[in-house]
PASEDO-424294 format. One line per 3 residues: number of its first residue (from 1); their letters; for each residue x, y, z of C-alpha. Coordinates in steps of 0.05 Angstrom, whole numbers, padded with zeros to 5 digits, m for minus. Example, Ala and Ser with C-alpha at 12.3 -4.5 7.8 and 13.67 -1.06 7.14 Angstrom:
1) as) 00246,m00090,00156; 00273,m00021,00143 $
end
This chain:
1) msf) 00089,00591,00555; 00153,00545,00584; 00210,00528,00546 $
4) eiw) 00189,00456,00541; 00123,00471,00513; 00149,00514,00466 $
7) lsf) 00212,00468,00445; 00164,00409,00445; 00114,00453,00383 $
10) tvl) 00186,00454,00355; 00206,00399,00338; 00123,00373,00327 $
13) vfl) 00131,00427,00275; 00209,00406,00247; 00178,00342,00241 $
16) mvl) 00122,00368,00200; 00153,00414,00147; 00220,00376,00137 $
19) tpg) 00176,00324,00096; 00159,00353,00020; 00085,00380,00022 $
22) psi) 00054,00419,m00041; 00087,00490,m00014; 00158,00457,m00010 $
25) lig) 00138,00421,m00089; 00129,00489,m00114; 00178,00515,m00085 $
28) msh) 00226,00470,m00118; 00189,00477,m00189; 00188,00550,m00183 $
31) alr) 00281,00555,m00169; 00285,00496,m00220; 00244,00546,m00282 $
34) yga) 00268,00615,m00245; 00321,00609,m00193; 00325,00597,m00122 $
37) rpt) 00331,00676,m00102; 00264,00690,m00137; 00227,00629,m00094 $
40) lmt) 00240,00677,m00037; 00181,00705,m00054; 00137,00639,m00069 $
43) alg) 00162,00635,00001; 00132,00692,00035; 00073,00672,m00006 $
46) dvs) 00071,00607,00026; 00084,00630,00100; 00034,00691,00077 $
49) anm) m00028,00650,00068; m00008,00606,00134; m00004,00671,00181 $
52) iqm) m00083,00680,00150; m00094,00601,00165; m00068,00608,00234 $
55) via) m00113,00678,00251; m00176,00636,00221; m00164,00580,00269 $
58) avg) m00151,00623,00318; m00217,00660,00319; m00243,00593,00314 $
61) lga) m00269,00580,00233; m00217,00521,00230; m00265,00474,00271 $
64) vla) m00310,00483,00203; m00265,00456,00167; m00249,00408,00221 $
67) tsa) m00316,00382,00220; m00349,00404,00156; m00330,00344,00107 $
70) aaf) m00366,00388,00044; m00329,00457,00067; m00263,00408,00078 $
73) avv) m00265,00378,00004; m00296,00453,m00023; m00227,00474,m00010 $
76) kwc) m00176,00414,m00013; m00207,00400,m00092; m00195,00469,m00107 $
79) gva) m00123,00471,m00081; m00123,00403,m00129; m00146,00446,m00188 $
82) fll) m00103,00498,m00186; m00045,00457,m00175; m00060,00400,m00231 $
85) vig) m00069,00470,m00282; m00006,00501,m00267; 00035,00432,m00267 $
88) lms) 00007,00425,m00333; 00021,00485,m00361; 00085,00472,m00341 $
91) ffr) 00086,00404,m00364; 00072,00414,m00441; 00106,00483,m00451 $
94) ksp) 00154,00493,m00499; 00230,00514,m00476; 00230,00590,m00479 $
97) knk) 00270,00624,m00535; 00312,00686,m00548; 00332,00722,m00609 $
100) dqt) 00414,00750,m00622; 00432,00814,m00654; 00422,00785,m00720 $
103) gie) 00342,00750,m00708; 00359,00681,m00709; 00327,00650,m00656 $
106) ikn) 00373,00613,m00602; 00350,00569,m00550; 00363,00593,m00485 $
109) tgv) 00407,00543,m00448; 00430,00554,m00380; 00394,00619,m00362 $
112) yep) 00333,00612,m00320; 00257,00648,m00343; 00237,00722,m00321 $
115) vsr) 00189,00720,m00282; 00149,00778,m00242; 00151,00775,m00164 $
118) rkl) 00081,00780,m00154; 00067,00711,m00198; 00111,00677,m00146 $
121) fre) 00079,00703,m00091; 00007,00693,m00115; 00024,00617,m00126 $
124) gfl) 00057,00611,m00064; 00002,00635,m00028; m00046,00595,m00068 $
127) vaa) m00022,00532,m00059; m00013,00535,00020; m00086,00566,00019 $
130) gnp) m00112,00512,m00016; m00089,00462,00032; m00149,00456,00081 $
133) kai) m00109,00416,00131; m00074,00468,00143; m00138,00501,00178 $
136) aff) m00153,00453,00206; m00082,00429,00238; m00073,00496,00266 $
139) gal) m00143,00490,00298; m00124,00427,00328; m00058,00441,00344 $
142) fpq) m00051,00503,00378; m00097,00492,00436; m00060,00430,00452 $
145) fvd) 00010,00482,00470; m00032,00541,00494; m00040,00560,00574 $
148) pta) m00121,00577,00588; m00089,00610,00638; m00043,00666,00609 $
151) pla) m00053,00713,00562; m00083,00685,00492; m00041,00729,00447 $
154) pql) 00027,00715,00455; 00021,00650,00468; m00013,00658,00390 $
157) lil) 00041,00704,00369; 00109,00658,00388; 00071,00589,00367 $
160) gat) 00064,00630,00304; 00135,00664,00289; 00146,00601,00307 $
163) fvv) 00121,00567,00237; 00127,00611,00194; 00204,00615,00218 $
166) ldy) 00212,00529,00206; 00157,00536,00138; 00195,00581,00099 $
169) tfv) 00272,00557,00132; 00248,00492,00089; 00213,00515,00031 $
172) miy) 00280,00548,00013; 00320,00497,00035; 00285,00437,m00019 $
175) amg) 00281,00505,m00070; 00366,00514,m00067; 00370,00447,m00074 $
178) aar) 00330,00440,m00131; 00371,00503,m00161; 00425,00458,m00157 $
181) imp) 00411,00414,m00201; 00390,00453,m00258; 00449,00452,m00303 $
184) wli) 00453,00374,m00294; 00386,00370,m00314; 00396,00420,m00379 $
187) rrg) 00465,00380,m00397; 00419,00313,m00397; 00358,00341,m00423 $
190) gtn) 00358,00417,m00445; 00313,00472,m00415; 00251,00428,m00437 $
193) via) 00262,00375,m00386; 00262,00440,m00337; 00193,00451,m00355 $
196) rvs) 00182,00375,m00352; 00204,00373,m00282; 00173,00416,m00259 $
199) ggi) 00108,00416,m00285; 00108,00331,m00256; 00122,00356,m00184 $
202) lii) 00066,00410,m00188; 00023,00353,m00207; 00054,00301,m00159 $
205) aag) 00040,00359,m00113; m00038,00355,m00132; m00042,00282,m00128 $
208) lls) m00016,00286,m00057; m00062,00338,m00039; m00123,00303,m00068 $
211) lie) m00097,00248,m00020; m00106,00287,00041; m00172,00274,00082 $
214) mpe) m00206,00307,00146; m00157,00292,00203; m00192,00234,00244 $
217) sva) m00168,00253,00312; m00201,00319,00303; m00265,00302,00258 $
220) gtr) m00278,00245,00302; m00287,00286,00360; m00329,00337,00333 $
223) h) m00306,00400,00372 $
end
């Protein structure tokens, strides 16, 4: 693979991940509720799903989602439902409370909620896995940057690693930005506003995912 081909791929992926999608939005939601550092697990779940999607695309199954409207719709609406459920649960949840040493309940302001790493990884993974455009994207994109006369595995490894690094980086950039505005949000509306904003972000992400259509450039050609 030439440097020019790799650079073209890098620029294309950079522009793609620069635009907030469902994975970036759930990273922002988690950062608001749990802090930027725990959201590292959300981003790890996201790129783990992406790596599996790359493998699926590499063995040709991406063509199924790219050309089968039914398969594409099943994966898409499962992803929409998942985002919508966790978004609504966050939006309508009550603010967490702690008890001080006297047993009197006090509102937990200015402190991030505790959360397990497994939960963050799982939600990041499922949101990324629920985006059928990703597999179709990998199946349509990678072949355009692969030299069929050269060994396939090293090229896929380079392209995959480039995508993962850029995707992980931007999920965390947006997450850290969201975490920085948390003190401002608390001063304006207390801890309840964090739940409302993070839930609203996930509901918006569900809406964006629901608008995704089969890639015309791929589906139209019926590879």
